[in-house]
C-alpha positions as CSV (number, residue, x, y, z in Angstrom):
1,X,65.0,286.1,97.1
2,X,63.3,282.7,96.2
3,X,59.6,282.9,95.8
4,X,57.3,281.1,98.2
5,X,56.3,278.5,95.6
6,X,60.0,277.6,95.1
7,X,60.5,277.2,98.8
8,X,57.4,275.0,99.1
9,X,58.5,272.8,96.2
10,X,62.0,272.4,97.7
11,X,60.5,271.5,101.1
12,X,58.1,269.0,99.5
13,X,61.0,267.4,97.7
14,X,63.0,267.0,100.9
15,X,60.0,265.7,102.8
16,X,59.4,263.1,100.0
17,X,63.1,262.0,100.2
18,X,62.8,261.6,104.0
19,X,59.6,259.7,103.6
20,X,61.3,257.3,101.1
21,X,64.3,256.8,103.5
22,X,61.9,256.2,106.4
23,X,60.0,253.6,104.3
24,X,63.2,251.9,103.2
25,X,64.4,251.8,106.8
26,X,61.0,250.4,108.0
27,X,61.1,247.7,105.2
28,X,64.7,246.8,106.3
29,X,63.7,246.5,109.9
30,X,60.7,244.4,108.9
31,X,63.0,242.2,106.8
32,X,65.4,241.8,109.7
33,X,62.6,240.9,112.1
34,X,61.2,238.4,109.6
35,X,64.5,236.7,109.2
36,X,64.8,237.4,105.4
37,X,67.9,239.5,106.0
38,X,70.9,238.7,108.3
39,X,72.1,241.7,110.2
40,X,74.7,242.6,112.8
41,X,74.2,245.7,114.9
42,X,77.5,247.2,116.0
43,X,77.7,250.0,118.5
44,X,80.1,252.9,117.6
45,X,80.8,256.4,118.8
46,X,78.5,257.8,116.2
47,X,75.7,255.5,117.1
48,X,74.6,252.0,116.1
49,X,75.7,250.7,112.6
50,X,73.8,247.9,110.9
51,X,75.6,245.5,108.6
52,X,73.4,243.2,106.5
53,X,73.7,240.4,104.0
54,X,70.5,240.5,101.9
55,X,68.7,237.4,100.6
56,X,69.6,238.4,97.0
57,X,73.1,237.2,97.8
58,X,72.0,233.9,99.3
59,X,73.5,231.7,96.5
60,X,76.9,233.3,97.4
61,X,76.3,232.7,101.0
62,X,75.6,229.0,100.4
63,X,78.8,228.8,98.4
64,X,80.7,230.3,101.3
65,X,79.1,227.9,103.8
66,X,80.0,224.9,101.7
67,X,83.7,225.9,101.2
68,X,86.4,223.7,102.6
69,X,88.3,226.8,103.5
70,X,87.4,229.3,106.2
71,X,85.7,232.4,105.0
72,X,84.8,235.6,106.9
73,X,84.3,239.3,106.4
74,X,85.5,241.9,108.9
75,X,85.9,245.6,109.4
76,X,89.3,247.4,109.2
77,X,89.7,247.1,112.9
78,X,89.2,243.3,112.8
79,X,85.5,243.0,113.8
80,X,84.1,239.9,112.3
81,X,80.8,240.5,110.5
82,X,80.4,237.1,108.9
83,X,82.0,233.7,109.3
84,X,81.3,230.3,107.8
85,X,81.2,227.2,109.8
86,X,84.6,226.0,108.5
87,X,86.4,228.9,110.1
88,X,84.6,228.4,113.4
89,X,85.7,224.7,113.4
90,X,89.2,225.7,112.7
91,X,89.4,227.9,115.8
92,X,87.3,225.4,117.8
93,X,84.7,228.1,118.7
94,X,80.9,228.1,118.2
95,X,79.9,230.1,115.2
96,X,77.7,232.5,117.2
97,X,80.7,233.3,119.3
98,X,82.9,234.0,116.3
99,X,80.6,236.6,114.6
100,X,80.8,239.9,116.4
101,X,84.2,239.1,117.9
102,X,87.7,240.3,116.8
103,X,89.9,238.3,114.4
104,X,92.8,239.2,116.7
105,X,91.3,237.0,119.4
106,X,92.9,234.0,117.5
107,X,96.2,235.6,116.7
108,X,99.3,236.0,118.9
109,X,101.0,239.4,118.9
110,X,103.4,238.5,116.2
111,X,100.7,237.4,113.8
112,X,98.5,240.4,114.7
113,X,101.2,242.6,113.4
114,X,101.5,240.6,110.2
115,X,97.7,240.8,109.6
116,X,97.7,244.6,110.2
117,X,100.5,245.0,107.8
118,X,98.6,243.0,105.2
119,X,95.6,245.3,105.5
120,X,97.7,248.3,104.7
121,X,99.1,246.8,101.5
122,X,98.0,248.4,98.2
123,X,95.0,246.4,96.8
124,X,96.9,245.8,93.6
125,X,99.6,243.9,95.4
126,X,99.4,240.3,96.6
127,X,97.8,240.0,100.0
128,X,98.6,236.4,101.0
129,X,100.5,235.1,103.9
130,X,101.1,232.1,106.1
131,X,99.9,232.7,109.6
132,X,99.2,230.6,112.7
133,X,95.7,230.7,114.4
134,X,95.4,230.1,118.1
135,X,92.4,227.8,118.5
136,X,90.3,228.0,121.7
137,X,91.7,224.6,122.9
138,X,95.2,226.0,122.7
139,X,96.2,224.2,119.5
140,X,98.2,226.2,116.9
141,X,96.7,225.9,113.5
142,X,98.9,226.9,110.5
143,X,96.9,228.6,107.8
144,X,97.3,230.3,104.4
145,X,95.5,233.6,104.5
146,X,94.2,235.5,101.5
147,X,92.8,239.0,102.0
148,X,90.8,241.2,99.6
149,X,89.1,244.6,100.2
150,X,85.5,245.0,99.3
151,X,84.2,248.3,97.9
152,X,80.7,249.0,99.4
153,X,78.7,252.2,99.8
154,X,78.7,253.5,103.3
155,X,81.4,254.3,105.9
156,X,84.3,252.1,106.7
157,X,86.2,249.4,104.8
158,X,85.2,245.8,104.6
159,X,87.6,242.9,104.1
160,X,87.0,239.4,102.9
161,X,89.4,236.7,104.3
162,X,89.8,233.2,103.2
163,X,91.8,230.8,105.4
164,X,93.2,227.4,104.2
165,X,94.1,225.0,107.0
166,X,97.7,223.8,106.4
167,X,97.8,221.3,109.2
168,X,97.8,218.2,106.9
169,X,100.2,219.8,104.5
170,X,102.6,220.6,107.3
171,X,102.4,217.1,108.5
172,X,103.3,215.8,105.0
173,X,106.1,218.3,104.9
174,X,107.4,217.1,108.2
175,X,107.3,213.5,107.0
176,X,109.0,214.3,103.8
177,X,111.7,216.3,105.7
178,X,112.2,213.5,108.1
179,X,112.6,211.0,105.3
180,X,115.1,213.3,103.6
181,X,117.0,213.6,106.8
182,X,116.9,209.8,107.3
183,X,118.1,209.2,103.8
184,X,120.9,211.8,104.3
185,X,121.8,210.1,107.6
186,X,121.8,206.7,105.9
187,X,124.0,207.9,103.1
188,X,126.4,209.4,105.6
189,X,126.3,206.2,107.6
190,X,127.0,204.1,104.5
191,X,129.9,206.4,103.6
192,X,131.2,206.2,107.2
193,X,130.8,202.4,107.2
194,X,132.7,202.2,103.9
195,X,135.4,204.4,105.3
196,X,135.7,202.3,108.4
197,X,135.8,199.1,106.4
198,X,138.6,200.4,104.2
199,X,140.6,201.6,107.2
200,X,140.3,198.2,108.9
201,X,141.2,196.4,105.7
202,X,144.2,198.6,105.4
203,X,145.3,197.5,108.9
204,X,144.7,193.9,107.9
205,X,146.8,194.3,104.8
206,X,149.6,195.8,107.0
207,X,149.3,192.7,109.3
208,X,149.5,190.3,106.3
209,X,152.5,192.2,104.8
210,X,154.5,191.4,108.0
211,X,154.1,187.7,107.4
212,X,154.7,186.4,103.8
213,X,153.2,183.0,104.6
214,X,149.8,184.4,105.6
215,X,149.6,187.1,102.9
216,X,146.1,186.9,101.5
217,X,145.0,184.5,104.2
218,X,142.2,186.8,105.6
219,X,140.9,187.6,102.1
220,X,140.6,183.9,101.2
221,X,138.9,183.1,104.5
222,X,136.4,185.9,103.6
223,X,135.8,184.3,100.2
224,X,134.9,180.9,101.7
225,X,133.0,182.2,104.7
226,X,130.8,184.4,102.4
227,X,130.2,181.4,100.2
228,X,129.2,179.2,103.1
229,X,126.9,181.9,104.6
230,X,125.1,182.2,101.2
231,X,124.8,178.4,100.9
232,X,123.1,178.4,104.3
233,X,120.6,180.9,103.0
234,X,121.6,183.8,105.3
235,X,120.4,187.3,104.3
236,X,122.9,189.2,102.1
237,X,123.4,191.9,104.8
238,X,124.4,189.2,107.3
239,X,126.7,187.7,104.6
240,X,128.4,191.1,104.2
241,X,129.0,191.3,108.0
242,X,130.6,187.8,108.0
243,X,132.7,188.7,105.0
244,X,134.0,191.9,106.7
245,X,134.7,190.1,110.0
246,X,136.5,187.3,108.0
247,X,138.7,189.7,106.1
248,X,140.0,191.2,109.3
249,X,139.7,188.3,111.7
250,X,143.5,188.1,112.3
251,X,143.9,191.9,112.7
252,X,145.1,191.3,116.2
253,X,148.3,189.7,114.9
254,X,149.7,193.2,114.6
255,X,150.4,192.9,118.3
256,X,152.4,189.6,117.8
257,X,156.2,189.9,117.1
258,X,156.8,189.1,113.5
259,X,159.6,186.8,114.5
260,X,157.1,184.5,116.1
261,X,154.7,184.7,113.2
262,X,157.4,183.7,110.7
263,X,159.3,181.3,112.9
264,X,160.0,178.0,111.1
265,X,159.3,174.9,113.0
266,X,157.1,174.2,116.0
267,X,156.3,177.1,118.4
268,X,157.1,176.7,122.1
269,X,154.2,176.6,124.6
270,X,154.9,180.2,125.6
271,X,155.1,181.4,122.0
272,X,151.8,179.5,121.1
273,X,150.1,181.2,124.1
274,X,151.3,184.5,122.9
275,X,149.9,183.9,119.4
276,X,146.6,182.9,120.9
277,X,146.3,186.5,122.3
278,X,145.7,187.8,118.8
279,X,142.0,187.2,119.1
280,X,141.7,189.5,122.1
281,X,144.0,192.0,120.6
282,X,141.8,192.1,117.4
283,X,138.7,192.5,119.6
284,X,140.2,195.4,121.4
285,X,141.1,197.1,118.1
286,X,137.6,197.1,116.7
287,X,135.3,196.9,119.7
288,X,134.6,200.6,119.9
289,X,133.8,200.9,116.2
290,X,130.0,201.1,115.7
291,X,129.5,198.5,113.0
292,X,125.9,197.2,112.3
293,X,127.2,193.7,112.8
294,X,129.0,192.0,115.7
295,X,132.3,192.3,114.0
296,X,134.4,192.5,117.2
297,X,132.7,189.4,118.7
298,X,133.2,187.3,115.6
299,X,136.9,188.2,115.7
300,X,137.1,187.3,119.4
301,X,135.3,183.9,118.8
302,X,136.8,182.6,115.6
303,X,139.0,180.1,117.5
304,X,136.2,178.7,119.7
305,X,135.0,175.2,119.0
306,X,131.6,173.5,119.4
307,X,132.7,171.2,122.2
308,X,134.3,174.0,124.2
309,X,137.9,173.1,123.5
310,X,138.6,176.4,121.7
311,X,139.9,179.7,123.0
312,X,139.9,182.3,124.5
313,X,136.6,181.7,126.4
314,X,136.0,178.0,125.9
315,X,132.5,178.7,124.5
316,X,130.2,175.8,123.4
317,X,127.6,175.3,120.7
318,X,125.1,178.1,120.4
319,X,127.1,180.3,122.8
320,X,129.3,180.9,119.7
321,X,127.8,183.2,117.1
322,X,126.9,181.5,113.8
323,X,129.2,183.9,112.0
324,X,132.0,183.0,114.3
325,X,131.5,179.3,113.6
326,X,131.5,179.9,109.9
327,X,134.7,181.9,110.1
328,X,136.3,179.3,112.3
329,X,135.6,176.5,109.8
330,X,136.8,178.7,106.8
331,X,140.0,179.6,108.7
332,X,140.8,175.9,109.2
333,X,140.2,175.0,105.6
334,X,142.3,177.9,104.2
335,X,145.2,177.4,106.7
336,X,145.5,173.6,106.0
337,X,145.4,174.2,102.2
338,X,148.3,176.6,102.2
339,X,152.0,176.6,103.3
340,X,153.0,177.6,106.8
341,X,156.5,178.2,108.2
342,X,156.0,175.5,110.8
343,X,154.7,172.9,108.4
344,X,154.3,172.0,104.7
345,X,151.0,172.4,102.9
346,X,148.5,169.7,103.9
347,X,146.1,170.2,101.0
348,X,142.4,170.8,100.5
349,X,141.5,167.1,100.6
350,X,143.1,166.7,104.0
351,X,141.3,169.9,105.2
352,X,138.0,168.5,104.0
353,X,138.6,165.2,105.8
354,X,139.4,167.2,109.0
355,X,136.1,169.0,109.0
356,X,134.2,165.7,108.1
357,X,135.8,163.9,111.0
358,X,135.0,166.6,113.5
359,X,131.6,167.6,112.2
360,X,129.4,168.6,115.1
361,X,132.2,168.3,117.7
362,X,134.7,170.9,116.7
363,X,132.9,172.5,113.8
364,X,129.2,173.5,113.2
365,X,127.5,170.6,111.4
366,X,125.4,172.8,109.0
367,X,128.4,174.9,108.1
368,X,130.4,171.7,107.5
369,X,127.7,170.4,105.2
370,X,127.5,173.6,103.3
371,X,131.3,173.8,102.9
372,X,131.5,170.2,101.6
373,X,128.8,170.9,99.1
374,X,130.6,174.0,97.8
375,X,133.7,172.0,97.1
376,X,132.1,168.8,95.8
377,X,129.2,170.2,93.8
378,X,129.9,173.8,93.1
379,X,133.6,173.5,92.5
380,X,134.6,176.3,94.9
381,X,138.2,177.5,94.6
382,X,140.1,180.3,96.3
383,X,141.1,183.2,94.0
């Protein structure tokens, strides 16, 4: 049985230990009251728990406050013990309302499950994940979350969370994705456009192959029309549209009997009227194809004249597209300079005299001037 002196010594030691704990507690309370220690008192089943951040750690706290990322500490059940201002701004909530609340306040059920699963991951494994916070104003904020477990003396686990706002990054990703999609669509559009052009040109070739006298006619009209358009200073994209329309401008002749197209001698009035329908037939062939240029309209108008004497609508002046006026002029030059079954070749000089004589009346004046310059100064020739 222990002696009385041993019992007294043990009691004295226990009393001294209790006295020291009481003194430390009193000092902590005085520090809390004096504001030198930040503390959060949390009620629990076993009584109140006090979590503190002592002034010795103040440099680290300043670092956390100045971070561009959100930073917070929380208990295993999600109770926020500390938050910097950045996280409060992210969730659009006053800082004093963030501390003491649950992190799950700003997570939908799906993201709550994700966070809980992250907390159960072995500390040696990567604890990072993209989540979406629900701000107080209802806005969804994409974040990149990094979690680490802190080893502290005392009951319960403490977790440190760092949140990086990905809003701007996601916007950039959306812009990049949109541009990639636009480029893919443009590429697809260009490929489709090329395929359409080749298909229409194949039809045009079929038309020309039915009539040996006009074989290559549309191609040569395209050469001259493109040259005139460039001489007028039109944008290259516009030139390309005029070139395409030129090279298929007589596609409607596929609807005209070959016997009429190749008939030697003068056509009857009825036959000539039938030939005139080729512009409308050509228009009908291409009108539903979505070209970036008014191809169908240029085909329809390439026999219109400035004074309204052309067909099929009798349009005048600016009622006729510039592209149509250029093709009309080129068509006349090419047709007069090559042989036809109903007449012998007239020649390029006579063709140029024709457009000079009817400059501004039948043919667009600027187009005529550009055409004359091409032949006189730039030695244009059909190939």
